C-alpha positions as CSV (number, residue, x, y, z in Angstrom):
1,M,-18.9,-10.1,-32.3
2,N,-21.1,-8.0,-30.0
3,S,-19.8,-5.3,-27.6
4,T,-19.8,-7.6,-24.5
5,E,-17.7,-10.2,-26.3
6,E,-15.3,-7.5,-27.5
7,S,-14.8,-6.2,-24.0
8,E,-14.2,-9.7,-22.6
9,S,-11.7,-10.5,-25.3
10,K,-9.8,-7.3,-24.3
11,F,-9.6,-8.7,-20.8
12,K,-8.4,-12.1,-21.8
13,Q,-5.9,-11.6,-24.6
14,S,-2.7,-13.7,-24.7
15,E,-0.2,-13.0,-22.0
16,P,2.6,-10.6,-22.9
17,R,6.1,-10.5,-21.4
18,T,5.9,-9.0,-17.9
19,A,8.6,-7.6,-15.7
20,R,10.5,-10.0,-13.4
21,E,10.6,-8.0,-10.2
22,D,8.1,-5.6,-8.7
23,T,9.0,-3.4,-5.7
24,R,6.2,-1.5,-3.9
25,V,7.1,1.9,-2.3
26,A,4.5,3.8,-0.2
27,V,4.8,7.5,-0.5
28,I,3.8,9.3,2.7
29,G,4.3,12.6,4.4
30,N,2.5,15.8,5.4
31,V,-0.1,17.5,3.2
32,D,1.4,19.9,0.6
33,S,4.9,18.4,0.9
34,G,4.9,17.5,-2.8
35,K,4.2,13.7,-2.8
36,S,2.0,13.5,-5.9
37,T,4.2,15.9,-7.8
38,L,7.3,13.8,-7.0
39,V,5.5,10.6,-8.1
40,G,4.5,12.3,-11.3
41,V,8.0,13.6,-12.0
42,L,9.6,10.2,-11.3
43,T,7.2,8.0,-13.3
44,R,6.5,10.3,-16.2
45,G,10.0,11.6,-16.8
46,V,9.0,15.2,-16.8
47,V,9.7,18.2,-14.5
48,D,7.0,20.3,-12.7
49,D,6.2,23.9,-13.7
50,G,5.9,25.0,-10.0
51,R,2.1,25.0,-10.2
52,G,1.4,21.3,-10.0
53,S,1.5,20.2,-13.7
54,A,3.1,16.9,-12.8
55,R,0.6,16.0,-10.1
56,R,-2.3,16.3,-12.5
57,L,-0.9,13.3,-14.3
58,V,-1.3,11.0,-11.3
59,F,-4.5,12.2,-9.6
60,N,-7.5,9.8,-9.6
61,F,-10.4,12.3,-9.3
62,S,-11.2,15.8,-10.5
63,H,-11.7,17.1,-7.0
64,E,-8.2,16.1,-6.1
65,E,-6.9,18.1,-9.1
66,A,-9.1,21.1,-8.1
67,N,-7.8,21.4,-4.5
68,G,-4.4,19.7,-5.0
69,R,-4.9,17.2,-2.2
70,T,-4.8,13.4,-2.6
71,S,-7.8,11.8,-0.9
72,S,-7.5,8.3,-2.5
73,I,-4.7,5.8,-3.0
74,G,-3.0,6.4,-6.3
75,Q,-0.7,3.8,-8.0
76,E,1.9,4.6,-10.6
77,I,4.7,2.4,-12.0
78,M,8.3,3.1,-12.9
79,G,10.2,0.7,-15.2
80,F,13.9,0.0,-15.6
81,D,15.6,-2.0,-18.4
82,S,18.4,-4.5,-17.9
83,G,21.0,-1.7,-18.0
84,G,19.2,0.3,-15.2
85,S,17.9,3.0,-17.5
86,Q,14.3,4.2,-17.0
87,V,11.7,2.9,-19.5
88,T,9.4,5.8,-20.7
89,P,7.0,5.7,-23.5
90,E,7.6,8.2,-26.3
91,R,4.3,9.9,-25.5
92,F,2.5,9.7,-22.2
93,T,-1.2,9.6,-22.8
94,E,-3.9,10.1,-20.2
95,N,-4.9,6.4,-20.9
96,K,-3.0,4.5,-18.2
97,N,-3.7,1.2,-19.9
98,K,-1.5,2.0,-22.8
99,T,1.2,3.6,-20.7
100,W,1.4,0.8,-18.1
101,S,1.3,-1.9,-20.8
102,Y,4.3,-0.3,-22.6
103,V,6.3,0.1,-19.4
104,A,5.5,-3.4,-18.1
105,N,6.3,-5.1,-21.3
106,H,9.7,-3.4,-21.8
107,S,11.0,-3.5,-18.3
108,Q,13.2,-6.0,-16.4
109,K,12.3,-4.3,-13.1
110,L,9.2,-2.4,-11.9
111,V,8.7,0.0,-9.0
112,T,5.1,0.6,-8.0
113,F,4.6,3.9,-6.1
114,L,1.6,3.9,-3.7
115,D,0.7,7.6,-3.5
116,L,-1.0,7.9,-0.1
117,C,-2.8,10.8,1.6
118,G,-1.1,13.5,3.7
119,H,-4.1,15.3,5.2
120,E,-5.1,14.2,8.7
121,R,-8.7,13.9,7.5
122,Y,-7.7,11.0,5.3
123,L,-5.5,9.2,7.8
124,K,-7.6,6.1,7.7
125,T,-6.9,5.8,3.9
126,T,-3.2,6.2,4.6
127,V,-3.2,3.5,7.3
128,F,-5.2,1.2,5.0
129,G,-2.5,1.7,2.3
130,L,0.3,1.0,4.7
131,V,-1.3,-2.1,6.3
132,G,-3.4,-3.5,3.5
133,L,-1.2,-2.9,0.4
134,M,1.9,-4.3,2.1
135,P,4.6,-2.0,0.7
136,D,8.2,-3.1,0.7
137,Y,9.5,0.4,1.6
138,A,8.2,3.8,2.7
139,M,9.3,7.0,1.0
140,I,8.6,9.8,3.5
141,V,8.4,13.2,1.7
142,V,9.2,16.4,3.7
143,G,8.8,19.9,2.4
144,A,12.0,21.8,2.9
145,N,10.0,25.0,3.4
146,M,7.6,23.5,5.9
147,G,9.7,21.6,8.4
148,V,8.8,18.4,10.2
149,T,5.1,18.7,11.1
150,R,3.0,16.6,13.5
151,M,1.6,14.5,10.6
152,T,5.1,13.8,9.4
153,R,5.9,12.5,12.8
154,E,2.7,10.4,12.8
155,H,3.7,8.9,9.5
156,I,7.3,8.2,10.7
157,G,5.8,6.5,13.7
158,L,3.5,4.3,11.5
159,A,6.4,3.2,9.3
160,L,8.6,2.4,12.4
161,S,5.8,0.5,14.2
162,M,5.1,-1.6,11.1
163,K,8.8,-2.2,10.6
164,I,8.8,-0.9,7.0
165,P,12.3,0.3,5.9
166,M,12.1,3.9,5.1
167,F,14.0,6.7,3.3
168,F,13.4,10.4,3.2
169,V,13.0,12.9,0.3
170,V,13.2,16.6,1.2
171,T,11.4,18.5,-1.6
172,K,11.2,22.2,-2.7
173,V,14.8,22.8,-1.9
174,D,14.8,25.5,-4.7
175,I,12.3,27.8,-2.8
176,A,13.1,27.1,0.8
177,P,14.8,29.9,2.8
178,D,18.3,28.8,3.9
179,N,17.5,29.0,7.6
180,V,14.3,27.0,7.3
181,Y,15.9,24.4,5.0
182,K,18.8,23.9,7.4
183,K,16.5,23.6,10.5
184,T,14.4,21.0,8.6
185,L,17.4,18.8,8.0
186,E,18.7,19.2,11.6
187,T,15.2,18.3,13.0
188,L,14.9,15.3,10.8
189,Q,18.3,14.0,11.7
190,K,17.7,14.6,15.4
191,I,14.4,12.6,15.2
192,L,16.1,9.7,13.4
193,R,18.9,9.5,15.9
194,S,16.5,9.4,18.9
195,P,15.9,6.2,20.8
196,G,12.2,6.3,19.8
197,A,13.2,5.9,16.2
198,G,15.7,3.1,17.0
199,N,18.9,5.2,17.0
200,R,19.1,5.3,13.2
201,M,21.9,6.6,11.1
202,P,20.7,9.5,8.8
203,L,22.8,9.9,5.6
204,L,22.6,13.0,3.4
205,V,22.9,11.6,-0.1
206,D,25.0,13.1,-2.9
207,S,26.1,12.0,-6.4
208,Q,29.1,10.2,-4.9
209,S,27.0,7.9,-2.7
210,E,27.1,4.1,-3.2
211,F,23.4,3.4,-4.0
212,E,23.5,-0.4,-4.1
213,E,25.2,-0.5,-0.7
214,M,22.6,2.0,0.7
215,A,19.7,-0.1,-0.6
216,E,21.1,-3.2,1.2
217,M,21.7,-1.3,4.5
218,I,18.2,0.4,4.5
219,E,16.7,-2.6,6.3
220,T,19.1,-2.1,9.2
221,K,19.8,1.3,10.8
222,L,20.6,3.4,7.7
223,C,18.1,6.2,6.7
224,P,19.1,7.9,3.4
225,I,17.9,11.5,3.0
226,F,17.6,12.9,-0.6
227,R,17.3,16.6,-1.4
228,V,15.4,17.3,-4.6
229,S,13.6,19.9,-6.6
230,N,10.7,18.8,-8.8
231,V,11.1,22.0,-10.8
232,T,14.9,22.2,-11.4
233,S,15.3,18.4,-11.3
234,E,18.1,18.8,-8.7
235,G,18.8,15.5,-6.9
236,L,16.3,13.5,-9.0
237,E,18.9,11.4,-10.8
238,E,20.4,10.2,-7.5
239,L,16.9,9.3,-6.2
240,K,16.2,7.3,-9.4
241,K,19.4,5.4,-9.1
242,F,18.6,4.5,-5.5
243,V,15.0,3.4,-6.3
244,H,16.4,1.1,-9.1
245,C,18.6,-0.6,-6.5
246,L,15.8,-1.4,-4.1
247,K,15.0,-5.1,-3.9
248,A,11.5,-6.5,-3.4
249,R,11.0,-7.9,0.2
250,T,8.1,-10.2,-0.6
251,L,9.9,-13.3,0.6
252,N,11.5,-11.7,3.6
253,T,8.6,-10.1,5.5
254,G,6.7,-13.2,6.4
255,A,3.5,-11.5,5.3
256,F,3.2,-13.7,2.1
257,G,2.8,-17.4,1.6
258,S,4.3,-19.5,-1.2
259,A,2.8,-20.0,-4.7
260,E,2.1,-23.6,-3.8
261,E,-0.2,-22.8,-0.7
262,P,-4.0,-22.5,-0.9
263,V,-5.1,-19.3,-2.7
264,E,-5.7,-16.2,-0.6
265,F,-6.4,-13.0,-2.5
266,L,-7.1,-9.8,-0.4
267,I,-9.6,-7.4,-2.0
268,D,-8.8,-3.7,-1.8
269,G,-11.0,-2.4,-4.6
270,V,-14.2,-3.3,-6.5
271,F,-15.2,-2.0,-9.9
272,L,-18.0,-2.5,-12.4
273,V,-16.6,-2.5,-16.0
274,T,-19.1,-2.0,-18.8
275,G,-19.3,-5.1,-20.9
276,V,-17.0,-7.1,-18.6
277,G,-18.8,-7.2,-15.2
278,V,-17.4,-7.1,-11.7
279,V,-13.7,-6.7,-11.3
280,V,-11.9,-6.9,-8.0
281,S,-8.4,-5.6,-7.3
282,G,-6.0,-6.6,-4.6
283,I,-2.9,-8.6,-3.5
284,M,-2.2,-12.3,-3.8
285,K,-1.2,-13.2,-0.3
286,A,-0.6,-16.9,-1.1
287,G,-1.2,-19.4,-3.8
288,T,-1.5,-19.2,-7.6
289,V,-4.7,-18.3,-9.5
290,H,-5.3,-19.5,-13.1
291,L,-8.0,-18.5,-15.6
292,N,-11.4,-20.2,-15.2
293,Q,-10.4,-21.4,-11.7
294,S,-13.3,-21.7,-9.2
295,L,-12.8,-20.1,-5.8
296,C,-14.8,-18.8,-2.8
297,L,-15.7,-15.1,-2.3
298,G,-16.6,-13.8,1.1
299,P,-17.3,-13.6,4.0
300,D,-20.6,-11.8,3.8
301,K,-22.5,-10.4,6.9
302,S,-23.5,-14.0,7.9
303,G,-20.0,-15.4,7.4
304,N,-20.9,-17.3,4.2
305,Y,-19.0,-17.7,1.0
306,R,-20.2,-18.0,-2.6
307,T,-18.4,-19.8,-5.4
308,V,-17.1,-17.6,-8.2
309,T,-15.1,-18.2,-11.4
310,V,-12.1,-16.2,-12.5
311,R,-12.8,-15.2,-16.1
312,G,-9.9,-12.8,-16.6
313,I,-6.6,-11.7,-14.9
314,H,-4.8,-8.3,-15.2
315,I,-1.4,-7.5,-13.7
316,K,-0.2,-3.9,-14.1
317,R,-3.2,-3.3,-16.5
318,T,-1.8,-6.1,-18.7
319,N,-3.4,-9.4,-19.5
320,A,-2.0,-12.5,-17.8
321,E,-2.7,-16.3,-17.6
322,E,-2.0,-16.5,-13.8
323,A,-1.3,-14.5,-10.7
324,R,1.1,-15.7,-8.0
325,A,1.8,-14.9,-4.4
326,G,3.2,-11.4,-3.8
327,Q,1.7,-9.9,-7.0
328,S,-0.9,-7.1,-7.2
329,A,-3.7,-8.2,-9.6
330,C,-7.2,-7.6,-10.9
331,F,-9.7,-10.5,-11.4
332,N,-12.9,-10.4,-13.6
333,I,-15.1,-12.7,-11.5
334,R,-18.6,-14.2,-12.1
335,A,-20.9,-16.3,-10.0
336,A,-20.3,-20.1,-10.7
337,N,-24.1,-20.5,-10.6
338,K,-25.3,-19.0,-13.9
339,K,-28.7,-18.3,-12.4
340,E,-27.0,-15.8,-9.9
341,Q,-25.8,-12.4,-10.8
342,L,-22.8,-11.0,-9.0
343,K,-23.3,-7.3,-8.0
344,K,-20.8,-4.7,-7.1
345,N,-22.6,-3.7,-3.8
346,Q,-22.3,-7.4,-2.6
347,I,-18.5,-7.0,-2.4
348,K,-16.6,-4.9,0.2
349,K,-13.0,-4.0,0.8
350,G,-11.6,-6.5,3.3
351,M,-13.4,-9.5,1.7
352,V,-11.2,-12.3,0.2
353,V,-11.2,-14.7,-2.7
354,V,-9.8,-17.9,-1.3
355,D,-9.5,-21.6,-1.6
356,R,-12.4,-23.6,0.0
357,S,-9.9,-25.0,2.6
358,L,-9.4,-21.5,4.2
359,T,-13.1,-20.6,4.8
360,P,-13.4,-22.2,8.3
361,E,-11.0,-19.5,9.6
362,T,-13.8,-16.8,9.4
363,A,-14.3,-15.3,12.9
364,W,-16.3,-12.7,14.8
365,E,-13.8,-12.7,17.8
366,F,-10.0,-13.0,18.2
367,E,-7.4,-12.5,20.9
368,A,-4.2,-10.4,20.4
369,K,-1.2,-9.4,22.4
370,V,-1.0,-5.6,22.1
371,V,1.1,-2.7,23.1
372,I,-0.4,0.8,23.6
373,L,1.5,3.4,21.7
374,H,-0.5,6.5,22.6
375,H,-3.8,7.0,24.4
376,G,-5.0,10.1,26.3
377,T,-6.8,8.2,29.1
378,T,-7.2,4.4,29.9
379,I,-8.4,1.5,27.8
380,R,-11.0,-0.6,29.5
381,P,-13.5,-3.3,28.4
382,N,-16.1,-2.1,25.8
383,Y,-13.5,0.2,24.2
384,Q,-14.2,0.4,20.5
385,P,-11.3,1.3,18.1
386,I,-11.0,0.7,14.4
387,I,-9.0,-2.4,13.6
388,H,-6.7,-2.6,10.6
389,C,-5.5,-6.1,9.8
390,G,-4.4,-6.6,6.2
391,V,-7.2,-5.2,4.1
392,V,-9.7,-5.6,7.0
393,R,-10.8,-2.3,8.3
394,Q,-13.7,-2.5,10.8
395,A,-14.7,-1.3,14.3
396,A,-14.3,-3.8,17.1
397,R,-15.2,-3.9,20.7
398,V,-12.9,-5.1,23.6
399,V,-14.9,-7.9,25.3
400,W,-12.1,-9.1,27.6
401,M,-8.8,-7.9,28.9
402,S,-5.9,-9.6,30.7
403,S,-5.7,-6.7,33.1
404,G,-8.3,-4.1,34.4
405,L,-7.0,-1.3,32.3
406,L,-4.2,-0.3,29.9
407,R,-2.4,3.0,29.5
408,T,0.3,4.4,27.1
409,G,3.3,2.1,27.0
410,D,1.4,-0.9,28.6
411,E,1.3,-4.4,27.1
412,G,-1.5,-6.9,27.5
413,T,-3.9,-9.4,25.9
414,L,-7.2,-8.2,24.5
415,R,-10.1,-10.1,23.1
416,F,-11.9,-8.2,20.3
417,R,-15.3,-8.7,18.7
418,F,-16.0,-7.2,15.3
419,M,-19.0,-4.9,15.3
420,F,-20.6,-5.5,11.9
421,R,-19.5,-8.6,10.1
422,P,-17.1,-11.5,10.6
423,E,-13.7,-11.5,8.8
424,L,-11.2,-14.0,7.6
425,I,-8.2,-13.7,9.9
426,H,-5.3,-16.0,10.9
427,R,-3.0,-16.5,13.8
428,G,0.2,-14.4,13.5
429,M,-1.4,-11.6,11.6
430,K,-0.4,-8.1,12.7
431,I,-3.1,-5.6,13.8
432,L,-3.1,-1.9,14.2
433,F,-5.9,-0.2,16.0
434,R,-6.7,3.5,16.1
435,E,-9.3,6.0,17.3
436,G,-8.5,9.0,15.1
437,R,-4.7,8.7,15.5
438,T,-2.8,5.5,16.1
439,K,-3.4,3.9,19.5
440,G,-1.8,0.5,19.5
441,L,-0.2,-2.5,17.7
442,G,-0.5,-6.2,18.3
443,E,-0.4,-9.7,16.9
444,I,-3.3,-12.2,16.7
445,F,-2.5,-15.4,18.6
446,K,-6.0,-17.0,18.9
447,V,-9.0,-17.0,16.5
448,Y,-12.6,-18.1,17.5
449,P,-14.0,-19.5,14.2
450,I,-17.8,-19.2,13.7
């Protein structure tokens, strides 16, 4: 067997037992609040040394490790057995494939943490993670010694506007001065009780709290606030119990279709694996994909699709026979025409792998009913924001407005035209548009197919 066949066989081994439930939690908050460290501590079952030893276990790139700042979307999993105890390998290696495979195969429930960026420079990546990766919950991390900063408020606003249930984790309680710590908690509770946040009920969690009841009420008005230290492990046990109680919201959000509908797979990453070929990662929005199934990849700059074959499927870095609606997966794909060679640079984030019946919905233009959250001046025709719609992230121009101009707080109907290439979009999809910071939200109600 040559090296190419060996690599392919690794991607297509028989399917092991996988976890029954997967809950996605987006981790957001201001830069230097301890998000990556908290994810490392929770998923690896270790404590931090106060100098970032835990965060080194979850960073994707060496430059992130060097400056301590996340600039990409990191994903880590946390597994629980049938008794609610955390599943941890005896030895965590740097090879995520072995670690993830062990956790996935020995867990009844999985929690996937999406470690997003805190620095304002990487806000577009954070928005992409919140909109495109469709998290079930948002865990907003606040540094007890830093207070509630402007970017923390921006992230709270994003979670509220996208109706993502959220809970808070106040970190670094072991080093925060008492007066600063107390003021941070007071400010946070004041923000949550305000009308802008929906008059929510902040709850300071302790060891006597009813975690199952809290997990059920988080979708209403309740906002639990955990106080933890990644160094002393204070409060971590309560946070783990609560995370175990969180239920996946895949069927409740309306963002996903059923497993019987036509296949729609949203691409959020593209890789070239030696000996295997092109691998795309993303989320199954609808349908079921099987090995050796033929589907359409696109749209390209002309709005065309090419037929591809799914040669291998990975879920949580573990081989699988199929991927169903609501799951995150990776596909090894090849051009159906053996004379063509699929190249990595032909595939972009925002493209889709879909059933042939969905391809007519590709469009350059669409209309949406929008509300302006914040804008310094007025919005007029020819205004060009960045549109976020699922995994689609592209500049678009306003070609028509229902009124002459829109200001902060106004509602109206806008017709957008994508600037660079057409996209696959549907009626009812939510959009978020920004120009630097978030400017407005809306819902697509009319699509103009090409």
